[in-house]
Phi, psi and omega in degrees: 000136179247131178242127177229158183220141176234152179218146178262184180248148178299157179298143180256351185287154180291147175081006180249131176211140181073161179048044187237031183247156167224129182207164180192176178208160179215133174247130185229135178236082188271080183232177183226128012270350180264136176223137180216161183204143173223128180233144177224142177213143173229134175236123184267169192298323185259013178293133180242114182287353178058264181260005180255214180203166172244155188272356180221132172245121185255214181288173185288331181282327178229080192293340184221003190292120173192160168239143180233124175245131187217083172275149182210140177218142181222137176241122186230082179287149180243117176299140183282119174057033178284139186292333183223350178262123176276312180194160168257164178211136177223139183196172178217133179236115183250129177232124176241133172236127183232167168279184185285355171264007181065023171279131189293132174252312183219140174223121178235117175251132175236113179257118174276094185292323183199133172219133179240125178241125180266164176298335181286345185098358176284147183225152173218129187222141172235126178231151176234131187230097171282138184230153169225137180218129172245118186281129179267353175203165177303138182243105177275096186287333171199176182305126174069011174237110186237130172266130193281151177300142179088347180291144178244138183227135173234122182208157183236135180245148179234135183226135175234123180217155180221162175207138173267161185300133184291347180283348182289159177300317174237120179242139183239147175224078178275152178205148172225139179225137184210171179130189179285159182205112185050241185269007183210225182228162178213133178238124183239138169236142174215150179215124174248142180223130176243125182243117174262086189296320178194176180301124179087002180232111178232134179237124177255131177230134179223143175220139178228134176236130181231130174241115185245128178234108181248166175297332182274348181155175181228152179198168178230145176231148178221136180229134179232136179227142176222125183225093173274135178241130180241124177249097184288329178199176176298350186248341186232129180217157178221124180239126175246141180224125178236141179215141177220140172225149186279352179280303177280341183058037180248131172256121181245140179227131173230133178238128182234120177255132180231132178232114177273102181296315168199160185309123181098347178240106187238147173239132179238143168228125184235131176235133178230146183212130179240134176239147172252135179273090181279131182301333183263309186269355182078206182286122178230145184289130173267312179198156173215147188207145175230145180210151175233154178214139179237130177245126180236131179242126176252122181257131181270000000 
């Protein structure tokens, strides 16, 4: 069993006193075939993350106040001497987020109904996720579609996904998710593809399609990602990442060059460029930026 504890720092801003802590704990039982975990976190109203961040932004009067309880249990039996099945897996992940009076804000249950893992590294998983959400402020889910503050939603999502072993020349990760979503329904398709073209050349491609139909309106979103990685030698590599989505209509590109002069001494050069797809003017530059970084390690 592993026990860990985290603590935050008091607020540093002027005019704040009291209720300025963030703290948590985690109990972990990482065993086979049974595995379990319990995590707790509390963030108070005047807590200031300074150079960090908090994982929840609430209403304007209590911008960060919440408690999070997260128990999880998994059972993973292994068939004895099966020629192609390594193990099955079944589990439940419960997440509750409340205010400091323990009134429920968010509830996410994720039930791993069935997971099959083969000796080859291929996987197949079915999950069911019942959700509850109480909005603490208006939620603009997309342009001109707003879910009102105070609204409560209970909905259940179903997901089926598979993945082939990433060591293959061509690896696939298809998934489909469907069910209710806030005041309506949502249907998601996604497909990931990894191509190992040759030694030192790997190309990752991902696409996501979402169709959302709510009582307040309907819309569709699409996201595309392309990430080619080039390994010229064990010391020199170049990674490019491109992403486009039809909601923001922004195409982003980041290129990162890394040169390991010797272990512990690295040189990086990073260039990023964002374009917006304007219906009238076409693709126009939003921003571009270049940066370098040098890491030096001195060993005594």
